[in-house]
C-alpha positions as a Markdown table, in Angstrom:
| # | Residue | x | y | z |
|---|---|---|---|---|
| 1 | Unk | -1.0 | -19.9 | -57.8 |
| 2 | Unk | -3.2 | -17.2 | -59.2 |
| 3 | Unk | -6.5 | -16.6 | -57.5 |
| 4 | Unk | -9.8 | -17.0 | -59.3 |
| 5 | Unk | -9.9 | -13.2 | -59.8 |
| 6 | Unk | -7.4 | -13.2 | -62.6 |
| 7 | Unk | -7.4 | -9.9 | -64.4 |
| 8 | Unk | -6.5 | -9.1 | -68.0 |
| 9 | Unk | -3.5 | -7.1 | -66.7 |
| 10 | Unk | -2.3 | -10.1 | -64.7 |
| 11 | Unk | -2.8 | -12.4 | -67.6 |
| 12 | Unk | -0.7 | -10.1 | -69.8 |
| 13 | Unk | 2.0 | -9.9 | -67.2 |
| 14 | Unk | 2.0 | -13.7 | -66.9 |
| 15 | Unk | 2.5 | -13.9 | -70.7 |
| 16 | Unk | 5.3 | -11.4 | -70.6 |
| 17 | Unk | 6.9 | -13.5 | -67.8 |
| 18 | Unk | 6.5 | -16.4 | -70.2 |
| 19 | Unk | 8.3 | -14.5 | -72.9 |
| 20 | Unk | 11.1 | -13.7 | -70.5 |
| 21 | Unk | 11.3 | -17.4 | -69.6 |
| 22 | Unk | 11.6 | -18.3 | -73.3 |
| 23 | Unk | 14.2 | -15.6 | -73.9 |
| 24 | Unk | 16.3 | -17.1 | -71.1 |
| 25 | Unk | 17.1 | -20.1 | -73.3 |
| 26 | Unk | 18.4 | -19.8 | -76.9 |
| 27 | Unk | 16.8 | -23.1 | -77.8 |
| 28 | Unk | 13.4 | -22.2 | -76.4 |
| 29 | Unk | 13.3 | -18.7 | -77.9 |
| 30 | Unk | 14.6 | -20.0 | -81.2 |
| 31 | Unk | 11.8 | -22.5 | -81.4 |
| 32 | Unk | 9.2 | -19.9 | -80.5 |
| 33 | Unk | 10.5 | -17.6 | -83.3 |
| 34 | Unk | 10.6 | -20.4 | -85.8 |
| 35 | Unk | 7.0 | -21.5 | -84.9 |
| 36 | Unk | 5.6 | -18.0 | -84.8 |
| 37 | Unk | 7.3 | -16.8 | -88.0 |
| 38 | Unk | 8.6 | -13.7 | -86.2 |
| 39 | Unk | 12.2 | -12.4 | -86.1 |
| 40 | Unk | 13.8 | -11.1 | -83.0 |
| 41 | Unk | 13.4 | -7.4 | -83.9 |
| 42 | Unk | 9.7 | -7.8 | -84.6 |
| 43 | Unk | 9.2 | -9.7 | -81.4 |
| 44 | Unk | 10.9 | -6.9 | -79.4 |
| 45 | Unk | 8.7 | -4.3 | -81.2 |
| 46 | Unk | 5.5 | -6.2 | -80.6 |
| 47 | Unk | 6.2 | -7.9 | -77.3 |
| 48 | Unk | 3.1 | -6.3 | -75.6 |
| 49 | Unk | 0.8 | -7.0 | -78.5 |
| 50 | Unk | -2.1 | -9.1 | -77.4 |
| 51 | Unk | -1.6 | -11.5 | -80.3 |
| 52 | Unk | 2.0 | -12.0 | -79.4 |
| 53 | Unk | 1.1 | -12.6 | -75.7 |
| 54 | Unk | -1.4 | -15.1 | -76.8 |
| 55 | Unk | 1.1 | -16.8 | -79.0 |
| 56 | Unk | 3.5 | -17.0 | -76.1 |
| 57 | Unk | 1.0 | -18.8 | -73.9 |
| 58 | Unk | -0.1 | -21.1 | -76.8 |
| 59 | Unk | 3.5 | -22.0 | -77.3 |
| 60 | Unk | 4.1 | -22.7 | -73.6 |
| 61 | Unk | 0.9 | -24.8 | -73.4 |
| 62 | Unk | 1.9 | -26.8 | -76.5 |
| 63 | Unk | 4.6 | -28.7 | -74.5 |
| 64 | Unk | 4.1 | -30.3 | -71.1 |
| 65 | Unk | 7.8 | -29.9 | -70.2 |
| 66 | Unk | 7.7 | -26.2 | -71.0 |
| 67 | Unk | 4.5 | -25.9 | -68.9 |
| 68 | Unk | 6.2 | -27.7 | -66.0 |
| 69 | Unk | 9.4 | -25.8 | -66.2 |
| 70 | Unk | 7.7 | -22.4 | -66.5 |
| 71 | Unk | 5.2 | -23.1 | -63.7 |
| 72 | Unk | 8.0 | -24.3 | -61.4 |
| 73 | Unk | 10.1 | -21.2 | -62.1 |
| 74 | Unk | 7.1 | -18.9 | -61.4 |
| 75 | Unk | 5.4 | -20.8 | -58.6 |
| 76 | Unk | 2.3 | -21.3 | -60.7 |
| 77 | Unk | -0.1 | -24.2 | -61.5 |
| 78 | Unk | -0.7 | -25.2 | -65.1 |
| 79 | Unk | -4.3 | -24.2 | -64.6 |
| 80 | Unk | -3.0 | -20.6 | -64.2 |
| 81 | Unk | -1.6 | -20.6 | -67.7 |
| 82 | Unk | -4.8 | -22.0 | -69.2 |
| 83 | Unk | -6.9 | -19.4 | -67.3 |
| 84 | Unk | -4.6 | -16.6 | -68.6 |
| 85 | Unk | -4.8 | -17.9 | -72.1 |
| 86 | Unk | -8.6 | -18.1 | -72.0 |
| 87 | Unk | -8.8 | -14.6 | -70.7 |
| 88 | Unk | -6.6 | -13.1 | -73.4 |
| 89 | Unk | -8.6 | -15.0 | -76.0 |
| 90 | Unk | -11.7 | -13.1 | -75.1 |
| 91 | Unk | -10.5 | -9.8 | -76.7 |
């Protein structure tokens, strides 16, 4: 669980971890690419872009099973994803 002192850097890292989680499954990353309108090359180029990081968190949060699987794999609570998403939205 992330402490209440979530920083922007930690939120970005969590989103990058989410991207790695999606990339670990052809079905998940395929659906993300389809939903985002990105192709794989553009995603690689822009992976650290705040808009992409936010899109990753939005995609994860759009599906309860993705939230559960990702949180379980990272030892997080769903609240942590929401907090990170909220923090990245402030920019």
